[in-house]
N, C-alpha and C positions, 0 to 999 in steps of 0.2 A: 495415490501418486504423494510422495513425502512433501514434506514441507517445501516450498518453491521460493524463491524470492520474485517479487513481481509477476504473481500467477494471473492466468488467464483460463477459462472454461467456456467453451462452446457448446451449446446443445441444439441441434438442428435437424429438421427431415434428410432421409438419406436420398438427397436428390440432386442433379447436376449443378441446380442452381445455387445450392448452399455452397457449391466451392468457391463463389465470387465472395462471399461473406467471411470464409475461413481468409481468402487471400487479403481482403480487406483487412481485417483484423492482425494477421502478421505482418502486413506493410507497416503498421503503428509500433511494431516490436522495436526496430532500430532506434528509436529515441528513448522507448521506456527501459530498453535493455541494454544500450550504447555498447550496441554491437556493429561490425563491419558492414558496409553494405555486399560485398561478395558473401561474407556469410549468410546474412538474410536471405540472398539469393537461394543459396542452398537450401537452406531452413524452408523456405517458400516452396520451392521445387520439391522436395523430398515430402513435405506436408501434404502437398497438393496430391502427389502420387499415391501417398496413403489414403487420403481420401475418397481418389478415383476410384482406386479398389473395394472401399464402404460401399458406394454408389453401384459399382458394378455387380457386386454381389447382390446386393439390394434388389436389384433391376433381375438378376436370374432366378432370383428366390421369389420373386413374386410379390414379397413383404417388404414394405418402406423402409421401417423401423428408424433408428436416429444413428447419426453421425455425431460423436462427441470428440471434441479436441480439447485437452488440456496441455499447457504448458508454462515454462517460466525459467527461471535462471538456478543452476545449482552450482556453486562454486564457481560462476564463471562460465560455465557450460551450458548453454540451451538445452532443454528437454522437453519435449514434445511428444504426449501420446495421443494416437488416434483412435479411437472404439468404435467396434458396430453394437448393435442391440440386438443381432443373429443369434444363431444357433450354431454358426460354423465352427471350423475344426481351430485348432491353436496355432497351427503353423501349415503354411501353404507348400504342398510337395507335390503337386500334379503336374508342373513344368508348363502351364496354360500363361494365361496374360501376369498372373500372379509372380511367376517369375522374372519377367521383365521388371515389372514393378520394384521387387524389392532388389535384383541388380543395380536398379538407378539409387534406389534406397539408400544400400548399404557403400556404395559408393561416394554418397554425400556425407555421411555420416562417419563419427567416430566411433559410435556403437550401436547396434539395433537389435532388439528383442522383441521376442512374438511369446503372447499367452493368452490366457483368458482373461475379459475383463472382469471385473467387480460386478457381479448380478447376472453374468453369462455375455455370449458374443468374442468377438476376438479383438486383442489391443494390441497394436504395433507401438511400441517406446524406442524413440529415439535420441541419442544423446548427439551434440555437435560439440567438436572442437571449440575452447574458449577463443573468442576474438582476437586477433594478433594487435 
């Protein structure tokens, strides 16, 4: 991820219990990033959905792996990347639960992209509109 203003990085086990840590860290973003509470709610929901996808894939694969969350500001836009350390595909296309996860993320973000994370695994990169 390019140089972001006020960045954070989390690396956690790909377990459901890690979601509370991610939500807690993002809860502090409102003051650190001076963003609107409604935008923060959108960020927290979209990031939680992406993290749930990582945890579900880790459960399905039987290999726990890691959940990585990187974020910060880029010219007033909140940017967050959620990564796994698995060997999964770069873009979900099977129409399963991934489809529902991505529909919600797409509705909450200004831009979303999918790709392979550095070192392997999958990355969902979300860019949110600037705070009003």
